[in-house]
Residue frames relative to the residue before (quaternion, step in Angstrom):
aa qw qx qy qz dx dy dz
M 1.0000 0.0000 0.0000 0.0000 0.00 0.00 0.00
T 0.5704 -0.5842 0.4446 0.3683 3.52 -1.11 0.52
S 0.2351 -0.7804 0.5551 0.1662 3.57 -0.94 0.73
T 0.5797 -0.5399 0.4411 0.4217 3.59 -1.29 0.33
A 0.4161 -0.6700 0.5642 0.2443 3.34 -1.50 0.28
T 0.1325 0.8069 -0.5523 0.1622 3.51 1.12 0.87
R 0.4942 -0.6873 0.4622 0.2641 3.52 -1.03 0.92
R 0.8127 0.1330 -0.0575 0.5644 3.60 0.87 -0.86
K 0.2758 -0.7399 0.5954 0.1484 3.59 -0.65 1.10
P 0.3774 -0.7291 0.5271 0.2193 3.60 -0.76 1.12
R 0.1632 -0.8151 0.5557 0.0142 3.54 -0.75 1.19
Q 0.7221 0.3988 -0.1635 0.5411 3.42 1.12 -1.02
E 0.6776 -0.4868 0.3671 0.4112 3.58 -1.22 0.39
R 0.6812 0.4990 -0.2909 0.4499 3.55 0.79 -1.19
A 0.6464 0.5136 -0.3186 0.4657 3.67 0.91 -0.85
R 0.6389 0.5309 -0.2979 0.4703 3.64 1.05 -0.81
E 0.6458 0.4981 -0.2932 0.4989 3.50 1.10 -0.84
T 0.6292 0.5257 -0.3291 0.4685 3.63 0.98 -0.80
M 0.6413 0.5196 -0.3029 0.4765 3.55 0.97 -0.93
E 0.6901 0.4546 -0.2850 0.4857 3.58 0.76 -0.94
R 0.6284 0.4873 -0.3698 0.4805 3.73 0.84 -0.59
L 0.6773 0.4470 -0.3464 0.4707 3.67 0.90 -0.71
L 0.6257 0.5298 -0.3370 0.4629 3.69 0.91 -0.56
E 0.6584 0.4824 -0.3038 0.4914 3.61 0.99 -0.83
G 0.6376 0.5095 -0.3282 0.4755 3.60 1.07 -0.67
A 0.6241 0.5475 -0.3080 0.4647 3.50 1.11 -0.85
A 0.6516 0.4921 -0.3444 0.4633 3.66 0.90 -0.83
R 0.6755 0.4931 -0.3203 0.4449 3.57 0.98 -0.82
V 0.6587 0.4726 -0.3444 0.4735 3.54 0.84 -0.74
L 0.6469 0.4874 -0.3555 0.4664 3.74 0.90 -0.67
E 0.6108 0.5432 -0.3382 0.4663 3.62 1.06 -0.67
R 0.7256 0.4646 -0.2037 0.4648 3.61 0.90 -1.17
D 0.8448 0.2517 -0.0783 0.4656 3.57 0.73 -1.13
G 0.4145 -0.7299 0.4336 0.3277 3.57 1.38 -0.24
L 0.7281 -0.4201 0.2979 0.4524 3.60 -1.23 0.13
D 0.6484 0.5234 -0.3240 0.4480 3.72 0.85 -0.75
G 0.7499 0.4002 -0.2061 0.4847 3.53 0.97 -0.72
F 0.5947 0.6237 -0.3820 0.3339 3.54 1.23 -0.12
S 0.0696 0.8179 -0.5660 0.0768 3.56 -0.90 0.83
V 0.5958 -0.5320 0.4048 0.4452 3.66 -1.14 0.32
D 0.5993 0.5840 -0.3595 0.4128 3.63 0.89 -0.80
K 0.7076 0.4217 -0.2723 0.4974 3.61 0.80 -1.09
T 0.6060 0.5316 -0.3910 0.4442 3.68 0.94 -0.64
A 0.6671 0.4970 -0.3301 0.4460 3.68 0.81 -0.83
A 0.6330 0.5293 -0.3277 0.4603 3.55 0.97 -1.04
E 0.6938 0.4785 -0.2963 0.4493 3.54 0.68 -1.03
A 0.6776 0.4718 -0.2938 0.4816 3.64 1.05 -0.56
G 0.4431 -0.6971 0.4385 0.3542 3.58 1.35 -0.20
M 0.6288 0.5384 -0.3415 0.4450 3.61 1.05 0.67
A 0.5886 -0.5604 0.4308 0.3923 3.49 -1.25 0.37
V 0.6275 -0.5823 0.4010 0.3262 3.42 -1.26 0.74
G 0.5755 0.5837 -0.3474 0.4554 3.66 1.28 -0.58
T 0.6300 0.5508 -0.3324 0.4351 3.47 1.02 -0.67
A 0.6086 0.5523 -0.2968 0.4863 3.51 1.18 -0.92
Y 0.6988 0.4948 -0.2568 0.4483 3.52 0.87 -1.01
Q 0.5423 0.5790 -0.4012 0.4579 3.66 1.30 -0.30
Y 0.7563 0.4041 -0.2058 0.4714 3.53 1.05 -0.68
F 0.8182 0.2024 -0.0347 0.5370 3.43 1.14 -0.90
S 0.3968 -0.7198 0.4975 0.2771 3.73 -0.77 0.72
D 0.8079 -0.0665 0.0940 0.5779 3.53 1.08 -0.69
K 0.7317 -0.4375 0.2873 0.4366 3.52 -1.30 0.23
Y 0.6442 0.5395 -0.3376 0.4242 3.62 1.05 -0.75
D 0.5646 0.5808 -0.3466 0.4730 3.56 1.19 -0.54
I 0.6489 0.4826 -0.3045 0.5033 3.55 0.97 -0.89
L 0.6761 0.4845 -0.3180 0.4549 3.65 0.80 -0.93
L 0.6567 0.4698 -0.3529 0.4728 3.62 0.85 -0.68
Q 0.6154 0.5363 -0.3530 0.4572 3.69 0.90 -0.62
L 0.6366 0.5102 -0.2981 0.4956 3.53 1.08 -0.91
L 0.6714 0.4805 -0.3185 0.4657 3.56 0.86 -0.73
Q 0.6097 0.5424 -0.3285 0.4755 3.58 0.91 -0.77
C 0.6945 0.4789 -0.2763 0.4605 3.57 0.87 -1.01
W 0.6287 0.5497 -0.3111 0.4536 3.52 1.19 -0.68
Y 0.6712 0.4951 -0.2691 0.4816 3.43 1.03 -0.87
A 0.6090 0.5660 -0.3326 0.4451 3.57 1.17 -0.65
R 0.6867 0.4663 -0.3049 0.4669 3.48 1.21 -0.58
T 0.6550 0.4949 -0.3198 0.4731 3.48 1.29 -0.30
E 0.4634 0.6508 -0.4635 0.3833 3.69 1.33 -0.19
G 0.7924 0.3352 -0.2255 0.4571 3.54 -1.30 0.40
L 0.5660 0.5976 -0.4022 0.4010 3.67 1.12 0.15
H 0.6243 0.6030 -0.3104 0.3877 3.58 1.27 0.13
D 0.4440 0.7157 -0.4187 0.3397 3.53 1.36 0.55
D 0.7386 0.4456 -0.2226 0.4542 3.57 1.20 -0.27
S 0.7510 -0.3241 0.2784 0.5034 3.53 -1.29 -0.30
I 0.6489 -0.5065 0.3929 0.4100 3.58 -1.29 0.37
E 0.6679 0.4725 -0.3408 0.4632 3.64 0.86 -0.75
T 0.5906 0.5215 -0.3671 0.4945 3.72 0.92 -0.55
I 0.6724 0.4793 -0.3517 0.4409 3.58 0.68 -1.04
I 0.6621 0.5159 -0.3184 0.4406 3.61 0.81 -0.98
D 0.6673 0.4924 -0.3235 0.4557 3.67 0.90 -0.84
R 0.6733 0.4756 -0.3033 0.4779 3.58 0.90 -0.83
R 0.6488 0.4804 -0.3389 0.4831 3.63 0.87 -0.69
A 0.6453 0.4871 -0.3520 0.4717 3.70 0.90 -0.81
E 0.6034 0.5398 -0.3786 0.4484 3.66 0.85 -0.73
I 0.6890 0.4264 -0.3052 0.5004 3.71 0.85 -0.71
Y 0.6159 0.5447 -0.3615 0.4397 3.63 0.88 -0.72
F 0.7805 0.3814 -0.1914 0.4569 3.55 0.89 -0.89
S 0.7114 0.4901 -0.2702 0.4251 3.50 1.05 -0.46
E 0.6413 0.5558 -0.3223 0.4194 3.55 1.20 -0.47
P 0.4436 -0.6935 0.4837 0.2970 3.60 -0.69 1.08
G 0.8396 0.2153 -0.1776 0.4660 3.49 -1.00 0.94
A 0.3392 0.7807 -0.4707 0.2321 3.64 1.38 -0.07
S 0.7183 0.4457 -0.3062 0.4378 3.63 0.61 -1.04
Q 0.6442 0.4646 -0.3569 0.4917 3.69 0.92 -0.64
L 0.6382 0.5241 -0.3605 0.4337 3.66 0.83 -0.80
L 0.6934 0.4772 -0.2872 0.4571 3.55 0.76 -0.99
N 0.6309 0.4999 -0.3571 0.4739 3.60 1.05 -0.51
A 0.5882 0.5400 -0.3538 0.4871 3.58 1.13 -0.84
A 0.6592 0.5243 -0.3306 0.4258 3.74 0.89 -0.76
R 0.6515 0.4520 -0.3386 0.5065 3.61 1.17 -0.15
S 0.8029 0.3569 -0.1748 0.4443 3.62 1.01 -0.60
I 0.6766 0.4442 -0.3021 0.5036 3.54 1.24 -0.15
P 0.4799 -0.7193 0.4020 0.3013 3.71 -0.35 1.06
R 0.6290 0.5225 -0.3489 0.4579 3.64 0.87 -0.69
L 0.7235 0.4512 -0.2336 0.4673 3.42 0.80 -1.16
H 0.6276 0.5616 -0.3290 0.4272 3.52 1.00 -0.77
A 0.6497 0.5301 -0.2849 0.4645 3.48 1.12 -0.88
Y 0.6744 0.4436 -0.3137 0.5000 3.56 0.91 -0.73
D 0.5977 0.5647 -0.3509 0.4480 3.69 1.01 -0.68
L 0.7056 0.4689 -0.2636 0.4612 3.50 0.90 -0.89
E 0.5953 0.5711 -0.3289 0.4596 3.51 1.23 -0.67
V 0.6652 0.4812 -0.2858 0.4942 3.51 0.92 -0.99
M 0.6662 0.4918 -0.3149 0.4639 3.66 0.79 -0.87
N 0.6720 0.4862 -0.3275 0.4525 3.65 0.90 -0.69
K 0.6195 0.5379 -0.3486 0.4531 3.54 1.11 -0.60
V 0.6017 0.5413 -0.3355 0.4820 3.53 1.11 -0.85
V 0.6398 0.5374 -0.3225 0.4448 3.59 0.86 -0.96
H 0.6693 0.5143 -0.2805 0.4570 3.54 0.86 -1.21
D 0.6956 0.4988 -0.2818 0.4336 3.58 0.78 -0.99
R 0.6767 0.4770 -0.2761 0.4882 3.54 1.00 -0.86
A 0.6520 0.4948 -0.3177 0.4787 3.64 0.89 -0.80
T 0.6153 0.5189 -0.3543 0.4761 3.60 1.02 -0.61
A 0.6650 0.5228 -0.2870 0.4494 3.51 0.90 -0.91
L 0.6316 0.5376 -0.2940 0.4751 3.44 1.12 -0.89
A 0.7012 0.4460 -0.2509 0.4964 3.57 1.06 -0.76
Q 0.3851 -0.7479 0.4462 0.3053 3.57 1.46 0.01
G 0.7737 -0.3984 0.1848 0.4566 3.56 0.84 1.01
D 0.5480 0.5629 -0.4036 0.4691 3.51 1.30 -0.01
D 0.6129 -0.4961 0.3988 0.4683 3.58 -1.17 -0.12
P 0.3924 -0.7355 0.4776 0.2775 3.61 -0.65 0.96
T 0.4785 -0.6455 0.5133 0.3013 3.48 -1.14 0.77
P 0.6916 -0.4697 0.3617 0.4127 3.45 -1.44 0.33
E 0.6291 0.5508 -0.3045 0.4562 3.65 1.08 -0.87
Q 0.6609 0.4874 -0.3117 0.4780 3.60 0.95 -0.79
I 0.6343 0.5247 -0.3224 0.4674 3.52 0.94 -0.86
A 0.6679 0.5311 -0.2782 0.4409 3.56 0.91 -0.93
R 0.6529 0.5399 -0.2728 0.4559 3.43 1.02 -1.00
V 0.6548 0.4940 -0.2668 0.5059 3.57 0.99 -1.12
R 0.6683 0.5173 -0.3181 0.4296 3.66 0.80 -0.87
V 0.6413 0.5363 -0.2924 0.4643 3.52 0.99 -0.88
L 0.6695 0.4934 -0.2821 0.4783 3.55 0.97 -0.97
T 0.6861 0.5158 -0.2840 0.4272 3.52 0.78 -1.16
F 0.7399 0.3911 -0.2573 0.4830 3.55 0.75 -1.02
A 0.5995 0.5439 -0.3800 0.4476 3.67 0.98 -0.40
I 0.6081 0.5277 -0.3466 0.4813 3.57 0.97 -0.86
D 0.6958 0.4964 -0.2809 0.4365 3.53 0.67 -1.13
A 0.6805 0.4594 -0.3132 0.4772 3.64 0.84 -0.95
V 0.6725 0.4913 -0.3588 0.4215 3.70 0.69 -0.61
L 0.6745 0.5025 -0.2887 0.4574 3.41 1.05 -0.95
R 0.6064 0.5159 -0.3554 0.4896 3.64 1.07 -0.74
D 0.6747 0.4619 -0.3410 0.4639 3.66 0.73 -0.93
A 0.6215 0.5458 -0.3710 0.4221 3.75 0.88 -0.86
T 0.6409 0.5287 -0.4025 0.3845 3.76 0.96 -0.61
D 0.6949 0.4442 -0.2980 0.4807 3.64 1.15 -0.20
R 0.6002 0.5703 -0.3505 0.4378 3.59 1.21 0.29
P 0.6292 -0.4628 0.4346 0.4483 3.60 -1.27 0.28
E 0.6621 -0.5555 0.3588 0.3526 3.49 -1.24 0.68
G 0.6725 0.4994 -0.3063 0.4522 3.63 0.91 -0.88
E 0.6570 0.4859 -0.2977 0.4935 3.60 1.03 -0.73
A 0.6465 0.5442 -0.3139 0.4329 3.52 0.99 -0.74
K 0.6429 0.5144 -0.3149 0.4721 3.49 1.16 -0.81
L 0.6754 0.5130 -0.2888 0.4442 3.49 1.01 -0.75
M 0.5850 0.5457 -0.3499 0.4874 3.52 1.32 -0.58
V 0.6828 0.5003 -0.2957 0.4427 3.52 0.91 -0.88
Q 0.6556 0.4815 -0.3336 0.4765 3.59 1.00 -0.74
S 0.5996 0.5446 -0.3486 0.4715 3.67 1.08 -0.79
L 0.6718 0.5087 -0.3033 0.4450 3.59 0.94 -0.99
K 0.6485 0.5277 -0.3118 0.4515 3.57 1.02 -0.81
D 0.5954 0.5666 -0.3033 0.4822 3.52 1.12 -0.91
W 0.6909 0.4780 -0.2645 0.4735 3.62 0.74 -1.19
A 0.7015 0.4825 -0.2800 0.4434 3.60 0.64 -1.02
R 0.6462 0.4715 -0.3334 0.4989 3.66 0.96 -0.78
D 0.6359 0.5070 -0.3545 0.4614 3.67 0.85 -0.69
L 0.6769 0.5262 -0.2854 0.4284 3.54 0.96 -0.73
G 0.2289 -0.8470 0.4561 0.1487 3.43 1.16 -0.73
D 0.7873 0.3951 -0.2358 0.4105 3.57 -1.38 -0.25
Y 0.4228 0.6385 -0.4998 0.4046 3.54 0.89 1.04
P 0.1319 -0.8686 0.4681 0.0946 3.62 0.39 1.10
A 0.4547 -0.6168 0.5495 0.3329 3.56 -1.26 0.41
V 0.2129 -0.7705 0.5901 0.1131 3.55 -1.07 0.69
């Protein structure tokens, strides 16, 4: 997978804590100010650090956003061992509970570096699920297409639901689960 272009890789506990504080601050800034108001300066201030500290770890705001996206996807890994309804419920919980998730996912559509990583992750999920559907054999084009449609549809509906009022979002998630269950053939990996 593509890695971030962070300047300084945290090796010691204090450095990992600094990185985590910066990323938590970045998520809060993204949630509060949106993508247009997001900056390294605001991230550092929100984390209670000097801007120079942030630049020790990240070269620009896009590096911060890419690291946030990578962390976000890391939290969604391992959610694919259950029924399709459980997968959707667990992913929806992450989509709705993470500060700045809606803005981050919108950025993943519009910023080339983030979009490339986003597609890389989604294509890996499709590959892994299609291989599971083929039970270890090479997946057929039909299996790949079916899994791709389900994977991208689930993601698209959940992303859209993050921008909706809570009642509407819950209805969207339930409709998604009903649709995906009726479609079937979405194997656990």
